C-alpha positions in Angstrom: 33.9 -7.3 1.8 36.3 -10.3 1.7 38.9 -8.4 -0.3 38.5 -5.4 1.9 39.0 -7.5 5.0 42.1 -9.1 3.4 43.6 -5.7 2.7 43.0 -4.7 6.3 44.5 -7.8 7.7 47.6 -7.6 5.4 48.4 -4.1 6.4 47.5 -4.1 10.0 48.6 -7.4 11.6 50.6 -6.3 14.7 52.8 -8.5 16.7 52.5 -6.6 20.0 55.2 -7.3 22.6 54.4 -8.3 26.1 54.2 -5.4 28.6 52.9 -4.4 32.0 49.5 -3.6 30.5 49.1 -7.3 29.7 48.3 -7.9 33.4 45.2 -5.7 32.9 44.3 -7.6 29.8 44.7 -10.9 31.5 42.5 -9.9 34.4 39.7 -9.0 32.1 40.2 -12.2 30.0 40.0 -14.4 33.0 37.3 -12.6 35.0 34.9 -11.4 32.4 35.6 -12.4 28.8 34.7 -16.0 29.1 33.4 -17.9 27.2 34.9 -16.7 24.0 35.3 -18.3 20.5 38.9 -17.3 20.8 41.6 -19.0 22.9 43.0 -16.9 25.8 46.2 -16.3 23.8 44.2 -15.1 20.8 42.2 -12.8 23.1 45.4 -11.4 24.5 46.7 -10.6 21.0 43.4 -8.9 20.1 43.5 -6.8 23.3 47.1 -5.9 22.7 46.1 -4.6 19.2 43.4 -2.4 20.8 45.8 -1.0 23.3 48.4 -0.2 20.6 45.9 1.3 18.2 44.5 3.5 21.0 47.8 5.1 22.1 47.2 8.4 20.1 43.9 8.9 21.9 44.8 8.1 25.5 43.1 10.4 28.0 40.4 11.4 25.5 36.8 11.1 26.7 34.3 10.0 24.0 30.5 9.9 24.1 28.4 7.0 22.7 24.7 6.4 22.8 22.3 3.5 22.4 18.8 2.5 23.3 18.1 0.8 26.7 18.1 -3.0 26.4 20.0 -5.6 28.4 22.8 -5.9 25.8 23.5 -2.2 25.8 23.3 -2.1 29.6 26.1 -4.6 29.7 28.1 -2.6 27.2 27.6 0.6 29.2 28.2 -0.9 32.6 31.0 -3.5 32.0 32.5 -3.3 28.5 33.0 0.5 28.6 34.9 0.1 31.8 37.0 -2.7 30.3 37.8 -0.6 27.2 38.9 2.3 29.3 41.3 0.2 31.4 42.7 -1.5 28.4 43.1 1.5 26.1 43.1 4.6 28.3 40.2 6.1 26.3 37.3 7.1 28.6 33.9 6.2 27.4 30.6 7.7 28.5 28.0 5.3 27.0 24.5 6.8 27.4 21.4 4.7 27.5 18.2 6.4 26.3 14.9 5.4 24.7 15.0 4.4 21.1 12.9 7.3 20.0 15.3 9.7 21.7 18.3 8.1 19.9 16.6 8.8 16.5 15.7 12.3 17.6 19.3 13.1 18.7 20.7 11.5 15.5 18.4 13.7 13.5 19.6 16.8 15.4 23.3 16.1 14.6 22.5 15.4 11.0 20.5 18.6 10.6 22.7 20.9 12.7 26.2 19.5 11.9 27.1 19.8 15.6 28.7 16.8 17.2 26.1 15.5 19.7 27.7 12.0 20.1 31.0 10.5 18.8 29.5 7.1 18.2 26.0 5.8 17.7 24.3 2.5 18.0 21.1 3.1 16.1 18.8 0.7 14.2 19.7 -0.5 10.7 16.1 0.7 9.9 17.8 3.9 9.1 19.9 2.4 6.3 17.8 4.2 3.6 18.2 7.5 5.5 22.0 7.0 5.9 22.5 6.0 2.3 20.6 9.0 0.8 21.7 11.9 3.0 25.4 11.3 2.7 26.1 12.3 6.3 27.1 8.8 7.5 30.7 7.5 7.2 30.7 4.6 4.8 32.5 1.9 6.9 33.7 -0.2 4.0 35.6 2.8 2.7 36.6 4.1 6.1 38.2 0.7 7.1 40.5 0.7 4.1 41.1 4.5 4.0 41.0 7.1 6.7 40.3 4.6 9.5 42.7 1.9 8.4 45.0 2.4 11.3 42.2 1.9 13.8 40.4 -1.0 12.1 40.8 -4.3 13.9 42.5 -6.9 11.6 40.5 -9.6 13.3 37.1 -7.8 12.9 36.0 -10.5 10.4 33.0 -8.6 8.8 31.8 -11.8 7.1 31.1 -13.3 10.5 28.3 -10.7 11.2 24.9 -12.2 10.3 23.3 -8.9 9.7 25.7 -7.2 7.4 23.2 -7.4 4.5 20.9 -5.2 6.6 23.5 -2.5 6.9 24.6 -2.5 3.3 23.2 0.2 1.0 22.0 -0.2 -2.6 25.5 0.8 -3.6 26.9 -2.5 -2.1 28.8 -0.6 0.7 28.7 -1.1 4.4 27.3 1.8 6.3 26.8 0.3 9.8 28.2 -2.6 11.8 25.6 -4.7 13.6 26.0 -4.6 17.4 22.9 -6.5 18.6 20.1 -8.3 16.8 16.8 -9.7 17.9 13.8 -11.1 16.0 10.1 -10.6 16.4 8.7 -14.2 16.8 5.6 -16.1 18.0 5.6 -17.0 21.7 3.4 -19.7 23.3 2.9 -21.8 26.5 4.4 -25.1 25.4 3.2 -26.8 28.6 -0.5 -25.8 27.9 -0.2 -26.7 24.2 1.1 -30.1 25.3 -1.8 -30.8 27.7 -3.7 -33.9 26.5 -7.0 -32.6 27.7 -6.6 -29.2 26.0 -5.4 -30.9 22.8 -8.4 -33.2 22.7 -10.9 -30.3 23.3 -9.3 -28.2 20.6 -9.3 -31.0 18.0 -12.9 -31.8 18.8 -13.9 -28.1 18.3 -11.8 -27.1 15.3 -11.0 -30.3 13.5 -7.2 -29.8 13.5 -4.4 -30.2 16.1 -3.5 -27.6 18.7 0.0 -26.6 17.8 2.2 -23.7 16.5 -0.1 -21.7 14.2 1.1 -21.5 10.6 -1.6 -18.9 9.6 -3.6 -16.2 11.4 -6.7 -18.2 11.2 -5.2 -20.8 13.6 -3.8 -18.0 15.8 -7.3 -16.6 16.1 -8.8 -20.0 16.9 -6.2 -20.7 19.6 -6.9 -17.2 21.1 -10.6 -17.9 21.2 -10.0 -21.4 22.7 -7.9 -20.3 25.6 -9.9 -17.1 26.3 -13.4 -18.5 26.1 -13.2 -22.3 26.4 -10.3 -22.9 28.8 -11.0 -19.6 30.7 -9.0 -20.5 33.8 -6.0 -22.5 34.7 -5.3 -23.3 38.4 -7.9 -20.7 39.4 -6.3 -17.9 37.3 -8.1 -16.2 34.4 -6.1 -16.8 31.2 -6.0 -15.0 27.9 -5.3 -16.3 24.4 -3.5 -13.2 23.2 -1.4 -10.2 24.4 -0.7 -6.9 22.7 -0.6 -3.1 23.4 -2.5 -0.2 22.1 -1.7 3.1 23.7 -1.2 6.0 21.3 2.5 6.4 21.9 5.7 6.3 19.7 6.1 2.6 20.6 2.8 1.9 18.8 4.6 2.8 15.6 7.2 0.0 15.9 4.3 -2.4 16.4 3.4 -1.9 12.8 6.6 -0.7 11.0 8.3 -3.8 12.3 6.9 -5.8 9.5 3.3 -6.4 10.8 1.9 -5.5 7.4 4.1 -8.0 5.6 3.2 -10.7 8.1 -0.4 -10.1 6.9 0.6 -10.3 3.2 1.2 -6.6 2.3 3.8 -5.8 -0.3 5.7 -8.1 -2.7 7.9 -11.1 -2.5 11.6 -10.4 -1.8 14.2 -10.8 0.9 15.3 -8.7 2.8 12.4 -6.5 1.6 9.7 -6.9 -1.0 10.2 -5.5 -4.5 8.8 -3.4 -6.1 6.6 -2.8 -3.0 8.1 -3.3 0.6 6.4 -4.0 3.9 5.7 -0.3 4.6 3.7 -0.3 1.4 6.3 1.9 -0.4 6.8 1.2 -4.1 10.3 1.4 -5.6 11.6 2.0 -9.1 15.3 1.3 -9.0 16.5 3.1 -5.9 13.7 5.7 -5.9 10.6 5.6 -3.8 7.6 6.4 -6.0 4.6 6.3 -3.7 3.0 4.5 -0.8 -0.8 5.0 -1.4 -2.5 2.5 -3.7 -3.3 5.3 -6.1 0.4 5.8 -6.6 1.2 2.0 -6.8 1.9 1.5 -3.2 0.2 -0.7 -0.6 0.0 1.2 2.7 -3.7 1.5 2.4 -4.5 -1.6 0.4 -6.7 -4.5 1.4 -3.9 -6.5 3.0 -2.8 -3.5 5.1 -6.3 -2.7 6.3 -6.8 -6.4 7.1 -3.7 -6.3 9.3 -5.0 -3.4 11.3 -8.5 -4.9 11.6 -7.2 -8.2 13.0 -4.9 -6.4 15.4 -7.9 -4.4 16.8 -10.2 -7.4 16.9 -7.8 -9.7 18.7 -6.9 -7.1 21.3 -10.6 -6.4 22.1 -11.6 -10.1 22.2 -8.7 -12.0 23.6 -6.2 -9.8 25.4 -6.3 -8.6 29.0 -8.5 -5.4 29.2 -5.5 -3.2 30.3 -3.6 -4.1 27.2 -5.4 -1.4 25.2 -3.8 1.3 27.4 -0.3 -0.1 27.5 2.9 0.9 25.8 5.5 -1.5 24.4 7.6 -1.5 27.6 4.6 -1.9 29.8 3.2 -4.9 27.8 6.6 -6.7 27.4 6.7 -8.3 30.9 3.1 -9.5 31.0 3.5 -13.0 29.4 6.2 -13.8 32.0 3.5 -13.3 34.7 1.9 -16.6 33.6 -1.6 -16.1 32.3 -1.0 -15.5 28.6 -1.4 -18.5 26.2 0.4 -17.0 23.2 1.6 -13.8 21.7 1.9 -13.3 17.9 4.2 -10.2 18.1 7.0 -11.0 20.6 10.6 -9.8 20.6 13.4 -12.2 21.4 15.0 -9.3 23.3 12.7 -10.3 26.1 14.3 -13.8 26.3 16.8 -12.8 29.0 14.0 -11.7 31.3 11.8 -14.7 30.4 14.3 -17.3 31.6 14.9 -15.9 35.1 14.7 -18.6 37.8 11.5 -18.6 40.0 9.2 -16.7 37.6 5.8 -18.4 36.8 6.9 -19.4 33.3 10.1 -21.2 34.2 10.2 -24.8 35.6 12.1 -25.7 38.8 14.9 -27.2 36.8 15.4 -23.9 34.9 13.8 -25.0 31.6 11.1 -22.7 30.2 7.4 -23.6 30.2 7.1 -21.6 26.9 8.7 -21.7 23.5 9.3 -19.4 20.6 8.6 -20.3 17.0 8.3 -18.7 13.5 5.5 -16.2 13.2 2.2 -17.2 11.6 1.2 -15.3 8.4 -2.0 -13.6 7.3 -4.3 -14.6 4.5 -2.7 -12.3 2.0 0.8 -13.7 2.5 2.6 -15.6 -0.2 5.6 -17.9 -0.1 8.8 -15.8 -0.7 7.6 -12.7 1.3 9.4 -11.7 4.5 7.6 -13.1 7.5 8.8 -10.9 10.3 11.1 -8.2 11.6 14.6 -8.4 12.9 16.0 -5.5 14.9 19.7 -4.8 14.2 21.0 -2.0 16.4 24.2 -1.0 14.6 27.4 1.0 15.1 27.3 4.2 13.1 29.7 7.0 12.6 28.8 10.5 11.3 30.9 12.8 9.1 30.1 15.7 11.5 32.2 14.1 14.3 35.8 15.3 14.5 38.2 12.8 12.9 40.2 12.0 16.0 37.0 11.5 18.1 35.5 9.4 15.4 38.6 7.1 15.4 38.4 6.7 19.1 34.7 5.9 18.9 35.3 3.4 16.1 37.8 1.6 18.3 35.2 1.3 21.1 32.4 0.2 18.7 34.7 -2.6 17.3 35.8 -3.6 20.8 32.2 -4.3 22.1 31.7 -6.6 19.0 35.2 -8.2 18.9 35.5 -11.9 19.1 37.2 -11.5 22.5 34.0 -10.2 24.1 31.1 -11.0 21.8 30.3 -14.5 22.9 30.0 -13.4 26.6 27.9 -10.4 25.5 25.7 -12.8 23.6 25.1 -14.9 26.7 24.2 -11.8 28.7 21.8 -10.1 26.3 20.9 -13.0 23.9 21.1 -10.7 20.9 23.4 -12.3 18.4 25.5 -10.6 15.7 28.1 -13.2 14.9 27.6 -16.6 13.3 30.5 -18.0 15.3 28.8 -17.2 18.5 25.5 -18.8 17.5 27.2 -22.1 16.7 29.5 -22.1 19.7 29.2 -25.2 21.9 28.3 -23.1 24.9 25.0 -22.3 23.2 24.4 -25.9 22.2 24.6 -26.7 25.9 22.4 -23.7 26.9 19.8 -24.1 24.2 17.3 -26.3 26.2 16.8 -23.3 28.6 16.3 -20.7 25.9 13.0 -21.9 24.5 13.9 -22.2 20.8 16.0 -19.1 20.4 19.2 -21.0 19.4 17.2 -23.4 17.1 15.7 -20.3 15.4 19.0 -18.5 14.9 20.6 -21.7 13.5 17.7 -22.4 11.2 17.2 -21.5 7.5 14.0 -19.7 8.5 16.1 -16.9 10.0 16.6 -15.1 6.7 12.8 -14.3 6.4 13.1 -11.9 9.4 14.7 -8.6 8.3 14.7 -5.0 9.3 13.2 -2.0 7.5 15.2 -1.7 4.3 16.6 0.8 1.8 13.1 1.7 0.5 12.4 4.1 3.5 14.2 7.3 2.5 13.8 9.2 5.8 13.0 6.9 8.7 12.8 9.6 11.4 10.2 11.6 9.4 8.1 8.7 8.2 8.2 6.4 11.3 6.4 9.0 13.4 3.5 9.1 11.0 2.6 5.5 11.9 1.8 5.8 15.6 0.0 9.0 15.0 -2.3 7.6 12.3 -2.7 4.0 13.5 -3.3 5.4 17.0 -6.5 6.8 15.6 -7.7 3.3 14.7 -6.5 1.9 18.0 -8.4 4.5 20.0 -11.5 4.1 17.8 -11.4 7.6 16.4 -11.1 6.2 12.8 -11.8 2.9 11.0 -8.8 0.8 9.9 -9.4 1.9 6.3 -9.6 5.6 7.2 -6.5 5.4 9.4 -4.5 3.7 6.6 -5.8 6.1 4.0 -4.5 9.0 6.2 -1.2 7.3 6.8 -0.6 6.6 3.1 -1.5 10.2 2.2 0.9 11.5 5.0 3.7 9.3 3.7 3.2 10.5 0.2 3.3 14.1 1.4 6.7 13.6 3.0 8.0 11.8 -0.1 6.7 14.8 -2.2 8.5 17.3 0.0 11.7 15.3 -0.3 11.3 15.1 -4.1 10.9 18.9 -4.3 13.9 19.6 -2.1 16.2 17.5 -4.2 18.3 16.9 -1.1 18.5 13.1 -1.7 19.7 13.3 -5.2 19.3 10.5 -7.8 17.9 8.0 -5.2 15.5 10.5 -3.7 11.7 10.1 -4.1 10.0 10.7 -7.4 6.3 10.2 -7.0 4.1 8.4 -9.5 1.0 10.2 -10.8 -2.2 9.2 -9.2 -4.2 6.4 -10.9 -7.3 4.4 -9.9 -6.9 1.4 -7.5 -8.1 -0.8 -10.4 -5.2 0.4 -12.6 -2.7 -0.8 -10.0 -4.5 -4.1 -9.3 -4.5 -4.9 -13.0 -0.8 -3.9 -13.4 0.3 -6.2 -10.6 -1.6 -9.0 -12.2 -0.2 -8.2 -15.7 3.4 -7.9 -14.3 3.0 -11.0 -12.2 3.9 -9.1 -9.0 1.6 -9.0 -6.0 1.1 -5.6 -4.5 -1.4 -4.1 -4.3 -3.7 -7.1 -3.9 -7.4 -7.0 -4.4 -9.6 -7.7 -1.3 -10.0 -11.4 -0.7 -13.5 -12.9 -0.6 -12.5 -15.0 2.4 -9.9 -13.5 4.8 -10.2 -16.4 7.2 -9.2 -19.7 5.5 -9.1 -22.9 7.6 -6.6 -22.8 10.4 -3.3 -24.7 10.0 -0.8 -25.7 12.7 2.4 -27.6 13.0 3.8 -29.7 15.9 6.6 -27.7 17.6 8.9 -30.6 18.2 8.6 -31.8 14.6 9.3 -28.2 13.4 12.5 -28.0 15.4 13.7 -31.5 14.2 13.1 -30.4 10.6 15.8 -27.7 10.8 19.4 -28.7 10.0 21.8 -28.8 12.9 25.1 -28.2 11.1 26.7 -24.7 10.7 26.7 -23.2 7.2 29.9 -22.9 5.3 31.0 -19.4 4.7 34.0 -17.5 3.2 36.4 -16.7 6.1 37.9 -13.3 6.1 41.7 -13.7 5.7 
């Protein structure tokens, strides 16, 4: 990528002359695009480049789509308007639910008809994009057909999630636009309470703190729900989750819940040979997800993950949680009666720091903190520990070339150094290393509950999106909420639900294999063997998945002091190769 960026810079550096349009640029620089990692002169030069590169497309109206989160609302409401005024290209940036983005993307890929000119869709689809050949390979586009509309100051190496959007062929398919992690959230003020700490230590024999393992999480959930019970006359709960049979229930599990339990193998960004969906790989080919084909979707670790999810929701969450969706459950911890949440997205941070809400102090500092996720009893050092969402700019080959170029300009603009730091302050969903380490976030960090410390820490790399192993995300992802929903509703046991999910995934993989549509990296299913065959093979090969059932799935709880944890992380930015 460094050499590609160098080629781009060498061929495209434009010394744009001052002109009347600079007044528009200056107005946006002064009124909206602060702070920035660039000086105002550098911002002006970058905006002049965008205006010059956009001249062939002035008056065109393009259509772009993304899911509805705070960051994309800012892009749609503010950055699209700025781009139009600066370039003359009109942008209609639609905001729809994530499931609808995937559905419309699937429609364009299957029909070949241009639904949108530019897409911001999760990097979870990297395996889909890589195999179907309908996505523009950005690393080729930037030095080829799209060279004249590729920002020489883009600095691809500054994007922290580019490994998530790179295919097995080493090429960049998508450009990260926003990222957020799935972390552990807890009430720091309650955990610091001397009375509660003493009571917890007396009962469990270890300190109340950030849980390192699921055993400690369970003990803390039990403690606040059934020992503390009320705080200031309000009923409190030791856990929060959601359980309605709805598409959002699928994300609850595909977003690395199984790997947090210990499903799959070691490996970052995804386990190899078995990933966190339980899909086994041989080279670039998926070969099965059921244990009988060498996968781990219905293995003991996966079943344990579902059983704990159900047990905790029933025992320790508010009764209404069972009937909630992702979006309904999200705001509940901010209401002030939840002690901790094991599966919490940092995308909620912006809403969790609003002045005057029950979980924010009068001085604007949070009563809560976020920390690394605890792991289940099957987890081993070297496995991924959580999920990171990377909504990423994507171009499709079915979009007409001129519209694709105009869309590419917009997608770069909303991630340019001129605007990205301000966008990061609005949505708190970082994509650039330079933004994370900017002094403005050093100053703001005390009011963000650990977000900056996490993103500056070495722990960050253990949180990754769905990877290249998933060959057709739209088809496979929908199987999760449908099958696990049966366990959530009580219609099936965890084992029966995961058996059904594994069989359904294998069925999709088999259809893809028979169609041959994905070529040399498409699925090629293993023949069925006994579970014992695969357990023994993992032991012989010194891999992990599938693991045998543990005799004890609840080892002793282990916690760590939050303040000690934060101090253990280095506070100096990493060195990296600058794009020239």
